[in-house]
N, C-alpha and C positions, 0 to 999 in steps of 0.2 A: 522410814525413819530409823528403824533398828539397824538396817544395813549401813546407813550413813554413820550411825553412832559407832558401830563396830569398826568401820573403816578409819575412824579417828584415833583408835587406840595406838597404832604404830606412830602416828604423828605426835601424839602426846608423849609417847615413849622417847622419841627423838628429841623433843623439846626438853624433857627431863635430863636426858644425856648431855645435851648442850649446856644446860644449867649447871650440871655437875662438873663439866669441864671448865666452865667459867669460874666456878668456886675454887676449883683446883688451881687455876691460873692466879687467882687472888690469894692463894694460900689459906683458904677458908675450909675448915673441916666440917664434915657432916655430923654434927652433934646436936643435942637438944637445944642449947641456946641459939644456935644459928638456924634452926628449922623455921622460926618465924619469918626470917628474911627469905629463906629459900622457897618456902611454900607461898609466900605472898607474891614473889616474882613469878612463880609457876602459875598461880591462879590469875594473875593479871594478864599473862600471855594467853591463858585459856579463855578468859572473858573476851579479850580482843579478837581471838580467832572465831569464837562463837558469834560475835557481832558481825564480823566480815561474812560469815556463812549466812547469817540472817539477812543481811542486806542483799547478798547475791540471790537468795531464794525469792525475796520480795521483788527484786528487779526482774526475775524470770516469770513472775506472776503467781507464785505459790503463796497461799495465805492459809492461816489456821482458822 
């Protein structure tokens, strides 16, 4: 599990970079009032990715 968690760091870094580029395209600055929107989008994508991984692990027969 630790190895899988560490392998997700570059993926989350890429997601954050894509979010930053999307904000730049919308002419949105990275300041305190916009952080609520930025981090809510980031955490929504994070939760979706975790759910996908969970479903894949369950389908392969892993259980906790």
